[in-house]
C-alpha positions in Angstrom: -81.1 257.7 180.3 -78.6 257.8 177.5 -76.7 255.3 175.5 -73.5 255.3 173.4 -74.3 254.9 169.7 -73.7 256.3 166.2 -70.0 257.2 166.4 -69.9 256.8 170.1 -72.0 259.9 170.9 -74.3 260.1 173.9 -77.8 259.7 172.5 -81.0 260.0 174.5 -82.4 256.5 174.8 -85.7 257.3 173.0 -83.8 258.9 170.1 -81.5 255.9 169.7 -84.4 253.5 169.8 -86.3 255.6 167.2 -83.2 255.8 165.0 -82.7 252.0 165.2 -86.2 251.6 163.7 -85.6 253.9 160.8 -82.5 252.9 158.8 -82.6 255.8 156.4 -82.8 258.3 159.3 -79.9 256.5 161.0 -77.8 256.6 157.8 -78.5 260.3 157.3 -77.7 261.1 160.9 -74.4 259.1 160.6 -73.2 261.3 157.7 -73.4 264.5 159.8 -70.3 266.1 161.4 -70.2 266.0 165.2 -71.5 269.6 165.6 -74.5 268.8 163.4 -75.2 265.6 165.3 -75.0 267.5 168.6 -77.4 270.1 167.4 -80.0 267.4 166.5 -79.4 265.6 169.8 -80.0 268.9 171.7 -83.3 269.3 169.8 -84.4 265.8 170.8 -84.1 266.7 174.5 -87.2 268.8 174.1 -89.3 265.9 172.9 -91.9 264.6 175.4 -93.5 261.6 173.7 -92.7 258.5 171.7 -94.9 259.6 168.9 -93.2 263.0 168.8 -89.8 261.3 168.7 -90.9 259.0 165.9 -92.1 262.0 163.9 -88.8 263.8 164.5 -86.8 260.9 163.4 -89.1 260.3 160.4 -88.2 263.8 159.3 -84.5 262.9 159.3 -85.2 260.3 156.7 -86.8 262.8 154.2 -84.2 264.9 152.3 -86.3 268.1 152.2 -87.2 267.8 155.9 -83.7 266.6 156.9 -82.2 269.9 155.7 -84.0 271.8 158.5 -82.2 269.8 161.1 -78.9 269.8 159.2 -77.4 272.8 160.8 -76.0 274.2 164.0 -76.9 277.8 165.0 -73.4 278.3 166.4 -71.9 277.6 163.0 -73.8 280.5 161.2 
């Protein structure tokens, strides 16, 4: 299931819920360009558990860890 959120993008439900519980991660995600957001969304589709999703989103709130998600392989 997906929902429209953060700049009207399709977010997996678990990702959207985890973002809503971590304001810093949501703010960081909101600053990305559409290609970077899509890259992160694509990565979330591989996540299988709530705990794993919370850890993923937690990394988006930490500047050093956030950088590893702040790219899109197609842009290299």
